[in-house]
C-alpha positions in Angstrom: 69.3 66.4 41.1 68.9 62.6 40.1 70.7 60.0 41.8 73.2 58.8 38.8 73.9 62.6 38.7 74.9 62.9 42.1 76.8 59.6 42.6 78.6 60.9 39.4 79.6 64.3 41.0 80.4 62.3 44.2 83.1 60.6 41.9 84.6 63.0 40.4 85.0 65.4 43.7 86.7 62.5 45.5 89.1 62.3 42.3 89.5 65.8 43.3 90.5 65.9 46.6 92.9 62.8 46.3 94.3 64.8 43.4 95.0 67.9 45.8 95.9 65.7 48.5 98.4 64.0 46.7 99.9 66.7 45.2 100.2 69.0 48.3 102.2 66.0 49.8 104.5 65.8 47.3 105.1 69.5 46.6 105.6 70.0 50.5 107.8 66.4 50.5 109.8 67.7 47.4 110.6 70.7 49.4 111.4 69.2 52.7 113.8 66.9 50.9 115.7 69.4 48.8 116.2 71.5 52.1 117.6 68.2 53.9 120.2 67.2 50.8 121.0 70.9 50.4 120.1 70.5 46.6 121.3 73.9 44.7 118.8 73.1 42.2 115.0 71.8 43.4 115.2 68.5 41.5 112.4 66.9 44.2 110.1 69.4 44.3 109.9 69.0 40.7 110.2 65.4 40.4 108.0 64.1 43.1 104.6 66.0 41.6 105.7 64.4 38.4 105.8 61.5 39.7 102.0 62.3 41.3 100.7 63.1 38.4 101.8 60.4 36.2 100.0 57.9 38.8 97.2 60.0 39.1 96.6 59.5 35.3 97.2 55.9 35.6 94.8 55.6 38.1 92.0 57.7 36.3 92.4 55.5 33.4 92.1 52.4 35.3 89.2 53.4 37.1 87.0 54.3 34.2 88.2 51.4 31.5 85.1 49.8 31.3 86.9 46.5 30.7 88.6 46.3 34.4 87.1 49.4 36.0 86.3 49.5 39.9 83.0 49.6 38.9 82.8 46.2 37.1 84.1 44.2 40.3 81.5 45.6 42.4 78.5 44.3 39.8 79.5 41.3 39.7 79.0 40.6 43.7 75.6 40.6 43.3 75.3 37.8 41.1 76.7 35.3 43.7 74.5 31.7 44.5 72.9 32.4 47.4 
């Protein structure tokens, strides 16, 4: 596999792993909060994963934006004066 494709794959795998872990914590945390507050309707188990999903979408948009993405800042570090 070429180096560029492998780096791209690893980037997507990293985002997928973050997404799965974040949703797992949100779901278990929501269930715990529903049980702690004796909620008749499972409101926290719906709200927390929804907020995590919105946050992850914003993160992906910021990371892949060509003007303010994470890769732009790392490219500028190599251009510093010696």
